C-alpha positions as CSV (number, residue, x, y, z in Angstrom):
1,M,230.0,57.8,126.9
2,N,233.5,56.2,126.0
3,L,233.7,54.1,122.5
4,F,235.3,51.4,122.4
5,T,236.7,49.7,119.9
6,P,236.3,45.9,118.6
7,E,240.1,45.7,120.2
8,D,239.0,47.2,123.4
9,L,236.1,44.3,123.8
10,L,238.4,41.7,122.9
11,L,241.4,42.7,125.3
12,Y,238.2,42.3,127.9
13,L,237.1,39.4,126.5
14,Y,240.2,37.7,127.2
15,K,240.5,39.5,130.5
16,E,243.6,41.2,129.1
17,T,242.5,44.9,130.4
18,D,244.0,47.0,133.2
19,P,241.5,47.5,136.1
20,E,240.4,50.7,135.2
21,Q,239.7,50.0,131.6
22,T,237.6,47.0,133.0
23,A,235.8,48.6,135.0
24,A,234.8,51.6,132.3
25,I,233.8,48.2,129.8
26,E,231.4,47.3,132.1
27,A,229.9,50.3,133.0
28,A,229.0,50.8,129.6
29,L,227.6,47.4,128.7
30,A,225.6,48.2,131.9
31,Q,224.1,51.4,129.3
32,D,224.7,50.8,125.7
33,W,222.4,47.3,124.4
34,T,225.0,48.0,121.3
35,L,227.9,47.7,123.0
36,R,226.3,44.4,124.4
37,E,225.8,42.4,121.3
38,K,229.3,43.3,120.2
39,L,229.9,41.5,122.8
40,A,228.0,39.2,122.2
41,V,229.0,38.4,118.6
42,L,232.7,38.4,119.9
43,Q,231.9,35.7,122.4
44,A,230.6,33.4,119.8
45,A,233.5,33.7,117.5
46,Q,235.8,33.3,120.5
47,N,233.5,29.8,121.4
48,R,233.3,28.5,117.7
49,L,236.9,29.3,117.4
50,N,237.8,27.1,120.7
51,T,235.2,24.0,118.6
52,L,237.7,23.9,115.8
53,V,239.7,21.5,115.5
54,E,241.7,21.4,112.4
55,Q,244.2,18.7,110.9
56,P,246.7,18.8,107.6
57,R,245.3,16.9,104.5
58,T,247.0,13.6,104.1
59,E,248.6,14.9,100.8
60,T,250.5,17.5,103.3
61,V,251.4,14.8,105.4
62,L,253.0,12.6,103.2
63,N,255.0,15.5,100.7
64,I,256.8,16.3,104.6
65,L,257.5,12.7,104.6
66,R,258.6,12.1,101.3
67,Y,260.7,15.6,101.5
68,A,262.0,14.5,104.9
69,R,263.4,11.2,103.6
70,Q,265.3,12.8,100.7
71,E,267.2,15.6,102.9
72,E,267.9,12.2,104.8
73,K,269.6,10.6,101.9
74,I,271.5,13.4,100.9
75,S,273.0,13.7,104.2
76,Q,274.4,10.5,104.5
């Protein structure tokens, strides 16, 4: 039985494994419920990452704009 690392499962999840490795992982998944559970955890994490929406704080944006105005005055 092959031992697959979390990195191997991530490559499989993102379809970045070669055909031989894909077949080996799929065969292992068919027989090993713990490997299926590990893959399910990674899939859930992937789904959560895909739904995240992040925005910078207003204070950060204002600081950047203030810095840009200062640089503009210096270069003129």
